[in-house]
C-alpha positions as CSV (number, residue, x, y, z in Angstrom):
1,M,-4.2,4.2,-34.0
2,R,-1.0,5.6,-32.4
3,A,-1.1,8.6,-34.6
4,E,-4.7,9.3,-33.6
5,A,-3.4,9.0,-29.9
6,Q,-0.8,11.5,-30.4
7,W,-3.1,14.1,-32.1
8,H,-5.9,13.8,-29.4
9,Q,-3.8,13.5,-26.2
10,A,-3.9,17.1,-25.3
11,G,-7.5,17.6,-26.0
12,P,-10.0,19.2,-23.6
13,D,-11.7,16.1,-22.7
14,D,-8.4,14.6,-21.4
15,E,-8.5,13.6,-17.8
16,G,-5.7,16.2,-16.8
17,A,-7.5,19.0,-18.6
18,Q,-10.3,18.9,-16.1
19,V,-8.2,20.1,-13.3
20,T,-6.0,23.1,-12.7
21,V,-2.4,22.8,-11.5
22,P,-1.1,26.1,-9.9
23,A,1.8,27.5,-12.0
24,D,4.2,27.3,-9.0
25,S,3.5,23.7,-8.4
26,P,6.8,22.3,-7.2
27,G,8.8,20.2,-9.7
28,I,11.0,17.1,-9.1
29,D,14.0,19.3,-8.5
30,S,12.6,21.2,-5.7
31,M,11.8,18.3,-3.3
32,P,12.3,19.1,0.5
33,A,14.6,17.2,2.6
34,W,13.2,14.1,4.1
35,P,12.6,14.0,7.9
36,I,15.6,13.5,10.1
37,A,14.5,10.0,11.2
38,S,14.2,8.8,7.7
39,S,17.4,10.3,6.7
40,L,19.2,8.4,9.4
41,L,17.5,5.2,8.5
42,A,18.4,6.0,4.8
43,A,21.9,6.2,5.8
44,A,21.8,2.9,7.5
45,L,20.1,1.2,4.7
46,C,22.9,2.5,2.3
47,L,25.5,1.1,4.6
48,S,23.7,-2.3,4.8
49,G,23.4,-2.5,1.0
50,V,19.7,-2.0,0.6
51,L,20.1,0.3,-2.4
52,A,22.8,-0.2,-5.0
53,L,23.3,3.5,-5.3
54,G,26.4,5.4,-5.7
55,G,25.0,8.4,-4.0
56,C,24.9,7.0,-0.3
57,N,27.8,9.2,0.6
58,G,26.6,12.7,1.3
59,G,23.2,11.8,2.2
60,D,21.6,12.0,-1.2
61,S,20.3,8.5,-2.1
62,S,19.1,9.8,-5.5
63,T,22.6,10.4,-7.1
64,G,24.8,7.9,-8.9
65,S,25.7,6.9,-12.3
66,R,23.1,6.0,-15.0
67,G,23.9,2.3,-14.3
68,D,22.5,2.3,-10.8
69,R,20.0,-0.4,-9.9
70,L,18.1,-1.4,-6.9
71,A,19.5,-4.1,-4.8
72,A,17.6,-7.1,-3.4
73,L,15.5,-7.0,-0.2
74,P,14.1,-9.8,1.8
75,I,10.9,-10.1,-0.1
76,A,8.8,-13.2,-0.1
77,A,8.1,-15.1,-3.3
78,G,4.4,-14.8,-4.3
79,S,3.9,-11.5,-2.3
80,V,3.8,-8.9,-5.2
81,T,0.7,-6.9,-5.7
82,T,-0.1,-3.5,-7.6
83,S,-2.4,-0.7,-7.3
84,G,-3.2,2.8,-8.9
85,I,-5.6,5.5,-9.3
86,S,-7.1,6.5,-12.7
87,A,-4.4,6.1,-15.4
88,G,-2.3,4.4,-12.7
89,G,-5.3,2.1,-12.0
90,Y,-5.3,1.0,-15.6
91,M,-1.6,0.5,-15.4
92,A,-1.9,-1.6,-12.3
93,V,-4.4,-3.8,-14.0
94,Q,-2.1,-4.2,-17.0
95,F,0.8,-5.1,-14.9
96,H,-1.2,-7.6,-13.0
97,V,-2.7,-9.3,-16.0
98,A,0.5,-9.2,-18.1
99,H,2.5,-10.7,-15.2
100,S,0.0,-12.9,-13.4
101,S,2.6,-15.5,-12.6
102,L,4.3,-12.9,-10.5
103,V,1.5,-10.5,-9.2
104,N,-1.2,-11.9,-6.9
105,G,-3.5,-9.1,-6.5
106,V,-4.4,-5.6,-7.5
107,G,-6.2,-2.4,-6.0
108,V,-7.8,-0.1,-8.4
109,V,-9.3,3.3,-7.7
110,A,-11.4,4.8,-10.6
111,A,-10.3,2.7,-13.6
112,G,-11.6,0.2,-16.1
113,P,-10.7,-3.3,-17.3
114,Y,-7.7,-4.5,-19.0
115,Y,-7.1,-3.3,-22.6
116,C,-10.3,-1.2,-22.4
117,A,-8.8,1.4,-24.8
118,E,-7.6,-1.2,-27.4
119,N,-4.8,1.0,-28.5
120,S,-7.1,4.0,-29.2
121,L,-7.4,7.3,-27.4
122,R,-10.8,7.8,-28.8
123,H,-11.9,4.7,-26.7
124,A,-9.8,5.8,-23.8
125,L,-11.4,9.2,-23.6
126,G,-14.9,7.9,-24.4
127,R,-16.1,4.5,-23.2
128,C,-13.2,4.0,-20.8
129,M,-13.6,7.3,-18.9
130,K,-17.0,8.8,-19.7
131,G,-18.8,5.4,-20.2
132,D,-20.5,6.9,-23.1
133,E,-20.8,3.5,-24.9
134,P,-20.8,0.1,-23.5
135,I,-17.6,-1.7,-22.8
136,A,-17.8,-5.3,-24.3
137,V,-16.3,-7.1,-21.3
138,D,-16.7,-10.6,-22.8
139,E,-14.6,-9.3,-25.8
140,L,-11.9,-7.9,-23.6
141,V,-11.7,-11.4,-21.7
142,G,-11.4,-13.0,-25.2
143,I,-8.6,-10.8,-26.1
144,T,-6.9,-11.4,-22.9
145,S,-7.1,-15.1,-23.5
146,E,-5.7,-14.7,-27.0
147,L,-2.8,-12.7,-25.8
148,A,-2.1,-15.4,-23.1
149,L,-2.3,-18.2,-25.7
150,T,0.2,-16.5,-28.0
151,D,2.5,-15.9,-25.0
152,H,2.2,-12.0,-25.0
153,I,1.0,-12.2,-21.4
154,D,1.0,-14.8,-18.6
155,P,-1.6,-17.5,-18.5
156,I,-4.9,-16.4,-17.3
157,A,-5.4,-19.4,-15.1
158,N,-2.9,-17.6,-12.7
159,L,-5.6,-15.1,-12.0
160,A,-8.2,-17.4,-10.5
161,S,-7.0,-17.1,-6.9
162,D,-6.0,-13.5,-6.8
163,R,-7.5,-10.8,-4.9
164,V,-8.9,-7.5,-6.2
165,W,-9.9,-4.4,-4.5
166,I,-12.0,-1.8,-6.3
167,F,-12.9,1.9,-5.2
168,H,-15.2,4.3,-7.0
169,G,-16.7,7.7,-5.9
170,A,-20.2,8.6,-6.8
171,E,-19.4,12.2,-7.4
172,D,-16.4,11.2,-9.7
173,P,-16.7,13.5,-13.0
174,V,-13.7,11.8,-14.6
175,V,-14.4,8.0,-14.5
176,A,-18.0,7.1,-14.8
177,R,-19.6,4.3,-12.7
178,P,-20.2,2.0,-15.9
179,V,-16.4,2.0,-16.5
180,V,-15.8,0.7,-12.9
181,D,-18.6,-1.8,-13.3
182,A,-17.0,-3.0,-16.3
183,L,-13.7,-3.5,-14.4
184,Q,-15.6,-5.6,-11.8
185,A,-17.4,-7.6,-14.3
186,Y,-14.0,-8.4,-16.1
187,Y,-12.4,-9.7,-13.1
188,E,-15.5,-11.8,-11.9
189,L,-14.9,-13.7,-15.3
190,L,-11.3,-14.4,-14.3
191,V,-11.0,-14.4,-10.5
192,E,-13.0,-16.2,-7.8
193,P,-15.8,-13.6,-6.9
194,R,-15.0,-14.0,-3.1
195,G,-11.6,-12.6,-3.9
196,I,-13.1,-9.3,-5.1
197,Q,-13.9,-6.5,-2.7
198,R,-15.6,-3.2,-3.9
199,T,-16.2,0.0,-2.0
200,D,-18.3,2.8,-3.3
201,L,-18.3,6.0,-1.6
202,A,-21.3,8.6,-2.1
203,A,-19.4,11.6,-1.3
204,A,-16.2,10.8,-3.1
205,G,-15.0,12.6,-6.2
206,H,-12.0,11.6,-8.5
207,T,-9.7,11.0,-5.6
208,F,-7.6,8.5,-3.6
209,P,-9.5,8.1,-0.3
210,T,-7.7,8.5,3.0
211,A,-8.7,8.9,6.6
212,T,-6.4,11.9,7.1
213,R,-8.5,15.1,8.0
214,N,-6.4,18.0,6.7
215,L,-6.5,17.1,3.0
216,L,-8.8,18.1,0.3
217,D,-12.6,17.4,0.7
218,C,-13.5,14.1,-0.2
219,G,-15.8,15.3,-3.1
220,T,-13.3,17.6,-4.6
221,T,-11.6,16.6,-8.0
222,D,-8.4,18.5,-8.1
223,T,-4.7,18.1,-7.7
224,P,-3.2,16.1,-6.0
225,F,-6.3,13.8,-6.1
226,I,-6.0,12.7,-2.5
227,G,-9.1,13.3,-0.2
228,S,-10.2,13.3,3.4
229,C,-12.9,10.7,3.0
230,G,-13.0,9.0,6.4
231,V,-11.8,5.9,4.7
232,D,-8.1,4.7,4.8
233,G,-8.1,3.3,1.3
234,A,-4.5,2.2,1.3
235,R,-4.7,0.2,4.4
236,Q,-8.2,-1.3,3.5
237,M,-6.9,-2.3,0.1
238,L,-3.6,-3.7,1.3
239,E,-5.3,-5.7,4.1
240,H,-7.7,-7.2,1.6
241,L,-4.8,-8.1,-0.7
242,Y,-2.6,-9.5,2.1
243,G,-4.8,-10.2,5.1
244,S,-5.4,-8.2,8.3
245,F,-2.3,-6.6,9.8
246,G,-3.7,-6.7,13.3
247,A,-3.0,-3.9,15.8
248,Q,0.2,-2.2,15.4
249,A,2.4,-2.1,18.4
250,A,3.3,1.2,19.9
251,G,6.7,2.7,19.2
252,V,7.1,0.9,15.9
253,K,10.1,2.5,13.8
254,Q,9.2,4.3,10.7
255,G,10.7,3.1,7.5
256,A,12.8,5.1,5.1
257,L,11.5,6.8,1.9
258,L,14.4,6.8,-0.7
259,Q,14.9,8.0,-4.2
260,F,16.6,5.9,-6.9
261,S,17.6,6.4,-10.4
262,Q,15.2,5.0,-13.0
263,A,17.5,5.7,-15.9
264,A,19.0,2.3,-16.4
265,Y,15.6,0.6,-16.4
266,A,14.2,3.0,-18.9
267,K,17.1,2.8,-21.1
268,A,17.1,-1.1,-21.0
269,A,13.5,-1.3,-21.9
270,D,13.7,1.6,-24.4
271,A,10.8,3.0,-22.3
272,D,9.7,6.6,-23.0
273,G,8.4,8.9,-20.3
274,F,10.2,7.7,-17.1
275,A,11.2,10.5,-14.7
276,A,14.9,10.6,-13.7
277,R,14.0,9.2,-10.2
278,G,11.4,7.0,-8.5
279,W,10.7,6.3,-4.9
280,L,11.1,3.2,-2.8
281,Y,9.6,3.0,0.7
282,V,11.4,0.3,3.0
283,P,9.8,-0.4,6.5
284,A,12.5,-0.7,9.2
285,T,11.7,-4.4,9.6
286,C,12.6,-5.0,5.9
287,S,16.1,-3.6,6.1
288,G,19.4,-4.9,7.1
289,D,20.1,-8.4,8.1
290,G,17.3,-10.9,9.0
291,A,15.2,-13.8,7.8
292,A,14.8,-14.0,4.1
293,G,11.3,-13.6,2.6
294,R,9.9,-11.8,5.8
295,C,8.5,-8.9,3.8
296,R,6.1,-8.2,0.8
297,L,6.3,-6.0,-2.3
298,H,3.7,-3.6,-3.6
299,V,3.9,-1.4,-6.6
300,A,1.9,1.8,-6.6
301,F,1.2,3.7,-9.8
302,H,0.3,7.4,-9.6
303,G,-2.4,9.0,-11.9
304,C,-2.2,11.7,-14.5
305,K,-1.0,15.0,-13.0
306,Q,-0.1,13.1,-9.9
307,G,3.5,12.3,-10.4
308,A,6.4,14.1,-8.8
309,S,6.5,16.6,-11.8
310,F,3.2,17.9,-10.8
311,V,2.6,17.3,-7.1
312,N,6.2,16.6,-5.7
313,D,5.9,13.8,-3.2
314,A,2.2,14.3,-2.2
315,F,1.0,11.0,-3.6
316,V,3.8,9.1,-2.0
317,Q,3.5,10.8,1.3
318,Q,-0.2,11.5,1.7
319,A,-2.1,8.5,0.1
320,G,-1.6,6.4,3.2
321,Y,0.6,3.7,1.8
322,L,3.6,4.4,4.1
323,A,1.7,3.9,7.4
324,A,0.1,0.6,6.0
325,A,3.5,-0.5,4.8
326,D,4.9,-0.1,8.3
327,A,2.0,-2.1,9.8
328,G,2.2,-4.9,7.1
329,D,6.0,-5.3,6.4
330,I,5.4,-4.2,2.8
331,V,8.1,-2.6,0.6
332,V,6.4,-0.1,-1.6
333,L,7.8,0.8,-5.0
334,F,6.6,4.2,-6.5
335,P,7.7,4.3,-10.2
336,Q,7.3,7.7,-11.8
337,V,6.5,8.9,-15.3
338,E,6.7,12.6,-16.3
339,P,5.1,14.8,-18.9
340,S,6.5,14.6,-22.3
341,Y,5.8,16.0,-25.9
342,Q,7.6,13.2,-27.8
343,P,5.7,11.0,-27.2
344,L,2.8,13.3,-26.6
345,N,1.9,12.8,-23.0
346,P,1.7,16.3,-21.4
347,N,-0.2,15.1,-18.3
348,G,2.5,12.6,-17.2
349,C,0.1,9.6,-17.5
350,W,1.0,5.9,-17.6
351,D,0.5,4.3,-20.9
352,W,-2.9,2.5,-21.1
353,W,-3.9,3.5,-24.6
354,G,-0.8,3.0,-26.7
355,Y,1.5,6.1,-26.8
356,T,4.6,3.9,-26.4
357,G,3.6,1.4,-29.0
358,D,1.1,-1.4,-29.9
359,E,2.4,-3.8,-27.2
360,Y,1.9,-1.4,-24.3
361,A,-0.4,-3.7,-22.4
362,T,1.7,-6.8,-22.7
363,R,4.9,-8.1,-21.2
364,A,6.8,-6.5,-24.0
365,G,5.3,-3.0,-23.3
366,P,8.2,-0.8,-22.5
367,Q,6.8,0.8,-19.3
368,I,5.6,-2.7,-18.1
369,A,9.2,-4.1,-18.9
370,A,11.0,-1.3,-17.0
371,V,8.9,-1.8,-13.9
372,K,9.1,-5.5,-14.1
373,A,13.0,-5.1,-14.0
374,M,12.7,-3.0,-11.0
375,V,10.6,-5.7,-9.2
376,D,13.2,-8.3,-10.4
377,D,16.1,-6.5,-8.9
378,L,14.1,-6.0,-5.5
379,M,13.4,-9.6,-5.3
380,G,17.0,-10.8,-6.4
381,A,15.7,-12.2,-9.6
382,R,18.0,-10.3,-11.9
383,G,20.1,-12.8,-14.0
384,R,17.6,-15.6,-13.4
385,A,15.9,-17.3,-16.3
386,G,13.0,-15.1,-17.5
387,A,14.1,-11.8,-15.7
388,Q,13.8,-8.9,-18.0
389,P,15.4,-6.8,-19.2
């Protein structure tokens, strides 16, 4: 089925083909300088060893050798969650299910259940986006159980107490409601139903919902797929996953948004499609010295045509994650994939149909393995038994 995926990926029905990206859309090499406050904090973080990067001198935290890796932060065990929109939502689900002993919750915007595509882009573009044929949820749960029993993913019993947050817009022309219904049904068979929260917004298109007023209209489906919906989706999601943050005190320091090299992770996992750099947001409360385990870790996966190669830092900066992270003491990892033609992935999507190989949705999936290694390093797990790669 991989050959089929390579043939059809660039077809007119692909998710990314339904939007138009301006020809002068900024690329990853034209990123603006960070705000002065964040730059100063970034310098402080370099001095305190938050990032094991060779580029701390000169103020560019993205430079350094290909061997650069993330250094550990004071992140509590059992605090890892994931989220994503569209292809990123599928990836968030895959990472959650594959590593359920590590990940304790997931937020999903406009995506379907685990292994929906079953290694076929025909299924991905059809039932898993258009909802043009039924998704056999019971069969997918059976496949999940079989993968767990054969040790390709973690035991499904780990999922029972997890929290799941789901969002879908009624005006979404890309991912149909039955697809999201299937996602909810899938998790209802594996997770305590009280742990699942779903939000449906009548006016929303294929977009990540925010409470910010000066973004695209909520009903618009267009790059960068972030809309003014009157709903702070990132905070609502993270509070469901972690519990209420409470009122934020005035004058709270903003954290630092830092770039890091993804090269070592991609190389070690033999993972295709990773961009040269990813982003890491570190709240001020999570940097420097202090009590171990005082912060949490969230991994946010962008959608197709929503990575840095297409929208610069729009998803990272505008989706609402950063303010919520400051309020909840949450370190946010934003791994990045980019468009490629070998393998054929011109829209810069995370692999949720098999373009990186048959094991894409398991612990052995190259992209999953690479991101898991980033998480391990941030949690100080590198070198421990089970840390990969």
